[in-house]
N, C-alpha and C positions, 0 to 999 in steps of 0.2 A: 543928353548927350551921353551923361555919364554913364547911364542906366544902359546904354546900348553898347557903349563900349565894354562894361563889365559883362555884359552878356556874350560878347564877341570874345572876350578873354577866355570866357568858360568853354567855349566851342574849342577852343585849342587844348585847353587841360583834357578834354575828353579823349583827344588823340595819344596820350601819353599810354595810356594802358593796351592791352589786348582787345582784338577787335569785339568779342562777344562783349566783354566788360563795356566797352565803350558804347555798343548798340543799346545796352540796357541803361547806361546812363543818358544816352541820347533821346530815349523816352521821356525821362525825367525833363530832361533839358529844353524839349518842345512843349512840355505841360506850362514850364515858367516862362517859355516865349509867350504863347497864348494869354497868358495872364498880364504880361507885362508891356508887349509890344501892342499900343492901343491904336494905332492908326497905320494906313498905308506907307505914309511918309519914314515913321522909325523902322516898319519892316525893310522897306527898300535898303535904307542906311543901314541896317545890321547885315543883309547879305550882301551888299557892297564891300564891307569890311570885313567881312569873311572871304578869304584868298586861298584855296584849296592850294594845297602842295602834292597831295598824293590821291590815287584812286579812292582810298576810303573818306578822306575829308571831302573829295568832288560827290560822294554818294551820302555824307552826310548833309551836305549842304543841300543837296536834291531833296533829301528826305525832309529837311526842316521847310522849305519852299511848298512841297506838296502837303504838308502837315497844315500850313498855315493858308494854303489855298492860293499861293503866289504862282503865277503861269509864267512870268517872264525868265527865270533862270532855267526850268524844265524845258521851253522852248528854245531857247538859246542850246541847252543840249542836244535838242533833236537837231538843229540846223548845224551844229558842229558835227554832227554825226559818230558821237562818241558811243560806241556799242554797249559797253557798261553801263552807262547812265541810262542810253535807250532802252534795254532789257529790263531796267528798274521801274522807270516811268511806266512802260508797256503792263507792268504788275498792277498799276492801280486804276482799276476799271473806272471806279468813282471819280477820280482826279480827271481822267482822260474825257469823263463826259462832261465833268464841268469845263474843263479846259477850251474843249474844241467847241464848246457852244459861243466860245468869244473869238474865234478863228474862222474868217472869211475861206469860203472856197479859194479865191485868190491867192490869201495868203498860205492855203494848204499846197497849192501848186508851185507857188513862186517861191517860197520860203522856204518849205519843210520837204516836200518830197525830193527835190534835186539833192539834199544831203543824205539822203537814205541809202541804203542797198538795197538790191531786189529783193531780198526776202524780206527786210526790214519793212519795206513798203507794204508788201504783204500782209504782215504782222499787225501793221499800224491800222489798215483800210478793214482788215478783220475783226480787229477790236473796237473799231468805230462802229461798224455795222451791226455789231452784237450789242454794245452798250451804250452807244449814244442817246439811243431813244427818243430821236428828234429825224422822223422822217422825211419833213421839209427841208433841214439841214443837209442830210445825208444826198436828197436829190439835188441841191444846189452843188454838193460836191462832185455828184455824179457827171452833172451838166458841166461843170469845171475842168475835170479831169479827160472828158472824153477826147480833148484835142491833142492834148500833150502826153497823155498816160492811156490810150486806149485799151491797154492790155490788163490794166489793172480795174476796169469798170466793174468786172464781175463781182470782186472783194466788197464793193460797196451795194451793189443791187439788192442783195438780201436784206439789208435795213430799211428799204425804202418801200412805201405803200404800196398796196397791193394793186391799187389801179396803175402806179407808176410802172411796176414790174410787168403788167399785162400789157400797158401800152408800148413797154420795152421790146417785149420778147416778140409780140405781134406785129414788129413793122418787118415788111415784106423782104428787106435783105439783112434782117438780123442774123447772125449765125451764132452759134454755142453749143458745147458738146452736152449731151446727155447728163453725165455726171455733173457739169457745171450747173445745167438748168435745176437737177435735181436739190442741190445745195442751196440754190438760191430760193425756191418754192417750200422747201422741207417743212420750215416753221410755221408757214402761212397756207400749207396746202387745203386745210379745210375751209379757207374763204375763197377759194377757187371756184367751187360749184361746178357748174356745167362748162365753165372756161377748161377744166382739166382734161374733158374729152377731145376740145378743139387742140390743146397742147400736145395730148399724146397723138393725136392724129397726126400732128405735122411734126413732131419731134422724135416719137416712140420711146419716150425716156422710159416707159416700164418695160419694153420689149427690149431696148437695148441696153439697159443697165440694170442688170440684175440686184446689184447691191441696193437698188433703191425701193424695190419690194421686199426686201428681207428687212431693211430698216423699218419700211411702213409696217411688215407683219409684227415686229417688234415693240414698236413704238405706239402704234394707231392701230389696232385691230380691227377698229369698228369701220374706219375707212379702207383698210387693205381688204376686207370681204366686199365693201361696196363696189371699190375698183375691180376686184376679181370678177364680181358678177356683169360688169361691163366690159372689161377686157379680156376675160378668160387667159389670165396668166398661164403660161408653159414652162415657165422658170422654176427651177430645184430652189426650193429656200434654204436646205441643209437641216440637219438631224436637229439641232438644237432649238432652231428657229419654228420649226415645225410642231415638234412637241409643246414648245411655248403657247404657240398657236391654237392648238388642239385641245390642250389642257384644259387651258383657262377661257375657252370660247366655244364650247361644245354647241351652245344654242345658234351659233352663226352659220355651223355647218348645215349645207343643204346637199342633197344627193350623194350620202356617205359612199355608196357603191362606186360611183364617178371619182371620188375623191381616192377612193383604193386604188383606182387605173391610173390616177394622174402622179401620185408620188413614187420617185424612184427609190423601191425598197434596198437597193442595193448598197445606199450609203448610210444604212441602219444596222445596227448589231441585231442580231437575233431576239435578243429577249424585248429591244426596243421594236421590234416589227410585231412582236405577239401584242406588246402593250398598245401599240397604236391602232393596230386591227379590231382589237378587242373594243377600244374606247370609238374608233368610226362606226362598227357594226352597232355597237349597244346604243347607239344614238338614232 
């Protein structure tokens, strides 16, 4: 008990200096905690003894809890809707992955979501979809949210399995914008295979959402040319994207003369037009 009290006293000493100095001391303090607090009982006792009086002290207590893997105080912070603490929690992707694997869909819906603002709900669900790395849990979150928070389902869907995504978007009455659909599938687009043709025919994602094609051209040129063969895009990529696609992937270009007619040369500078035409014709 004396050890815990001493650690708690050190916490308050930290806050007598300026914030940058205190944060530097905090790192050393956390190292000491990890060495001296040997079980969950001691840790709970320590966190209970720390009663923050300022936002800085609140943040310090939160940092301590996150550093030692305690989810109780951060979860309480989420429920309280303290924006300052929530922003700090959302910075720790590794901690979110660890913490939310211990939080059920029911807890998320009943205890966490009601306390968050609209924008914070979106940020949290986006983070979980990106970093949780647990498709099954995200699917349970999706199913848990669909009745109480249907407007937020789109932010969870990208983290679900490709089978779950296909099953969801292929439902007869399912409605989604082209942009939202692309954001959902862009990181798993190579896994869709022949289903991508069906998706394009139903949603017109590549014909209706030009930014999807530009993103594809910049980030996955092989797939871009494969889809171009299937769908014959008429969209203008933009000067920079077009140059990148042509310069680095000449071997993918077929029918160079046709490409000359497709491109909108008015969007390029004269020197760029000359460069691109020479590049295409030389191929």
